[in-house]
N, C-alpha and C positions, 0 to 999 in steps of 0.2 A: 460565523456563518449561522443564519437563522435556520430554524427547523424547516421552514418553507423552501428556502434555498437548497438545504441538503436534500429534501425530498425531490425537488426538481433535478438535481444532479443524479440522484438515484433513478429517476424515471428515464433520464437520457442513458445511463449505464445499462438499465434493463432493456431498453430498445436496441442498443448496439449488441448486447449479448444475445438477445433473441434472433437478431439478424445474422450474427457471425458464428454462434456456437450451437451446433446441432443438439447437444444434450440439454441445453437451457431451453431451446425451442420445444423439445420433447416434453420437458417438465411443465411448460406452459400449456402445451396441447393436452397432456393428461389431466391438468387441473381445469381445462376448459377456459383458459384465460389467454389474453393477448396483452402485451405491454401497455396498450392504451386503456386497459381495464384498471390499471393502478392509478387511481385518481386521488386517494387519501392514504395516509399512514395505516389506517384500519384495513385497507385492501390488501396490505402486505400478508395478513393472516391467511388469506386465501391461497398463498403460494405453498406448495408441499415442502415439508421438512426433508432435507437430504442428509443422509448419514455418511459418515467417512468411510465406513466398510464398503458402501456401494461404489465410492469413488475408486477404490483399489480394484474392484472388479471391472468397472467401466474402463479403467486405464489398461487392464489386460486385454479387453476386447478391442479398444480403440487407442492404441498407443500413440504418443506418450501422455496426452491429457484427457483421455476418455471422452472427447467431444466437447469439453468445456473451454477450450481456447477461444476467446472472443477477440481475437486479433488475427491480423494477416501474418503469414509466415515471415515475411520480410521485416516485421516490426520486432521480432524476437532478437534480443541481444545475446542472451545466454539462457541456459535451462539449468536450474538448481535441482539437483537430485539429493533427497534427503536420505539418511541411513535406512529409513523405511521405505515403503513402496510408492510414495507420492512425489510427483515431479511438479515443479512450479516454474513458469516462465518469468523472465524479467523483460519488460518491453522498453522500447526507446523512450516512450513518454511517461513512464512510471516516475512519479515524483510526489513527495508529500508537500502539502500546503502549510502544515503547521508542525512544529516539532518541539521536543522536550530534551533538556540536558539533564541527566541524572548523575548523582554522585552518591555513593553509599546508600543506594535505595531512596534517595530524596530528590525531588525536582529542584534543581538550583537555578534553572533558567528555562523559559518557554517563550514561544512567539512564532510569528509567521516565518515560514522557511527562508525568505529573502532576508528578513531581519536577522535571523540566526546566522545565515551565511556571511552577513556583513559585520557581525558582532566581533569586536576586537578580541575578547576572550575566547570565543569559539575558534576564530581563525588561528590564534596563537596556540591554544592548548590542545585543540582537537584536530585541526587541519595542518598544524605545523607551519603556518605562514606568518610572516611579519606584516606590518602595515602596508608594505609596498606590494604584498602578494608573492614574495619570494620565499623559498623554502627556509625553515629555521630548524636548527638542531634542538631536538627535545632535551638534550643535556644542558642547554642554555636556559631552560624554563624552570623557575623556581616554584615548587609546589605550594609553598606558603603564600605566594602572591595570589594564586587563584583562590585558595581557601580564605584569605583575608578579604578579597573583593566580594565573593559570593556569600560567605557566611557572616561577614562583619557588619 
């Protein structure tokens, strides 16, 4: 994805967040900005820096997300509560476009999410599926086959 495309996506995200999340809207207002004012990457420096300590206080004032939820309630699938005070929602449409497979701290495979989802090794070793998409026992998988394919 080009920088221009990423910035266009960021602009769309900022517009949606401004519309749906009161805390984001307030941050823009305090900075005297609107999402339409973000025309170049340099314009991002005009947005205020937000500190994690402030999030904890805002979540106390406006539970559970402190006004930062830029989604409709019906889009929330589950809420992750960390051991600390910060809550994070998982939305129905949350998906990565690009992924990495790491082994022993080293990237052994990377690619578009769809490519990785259909990759024979990923399906077998990480999703536990055979070529037909049926569940496979991890006991049947030989560790040396994976290392041989990826590191060989």
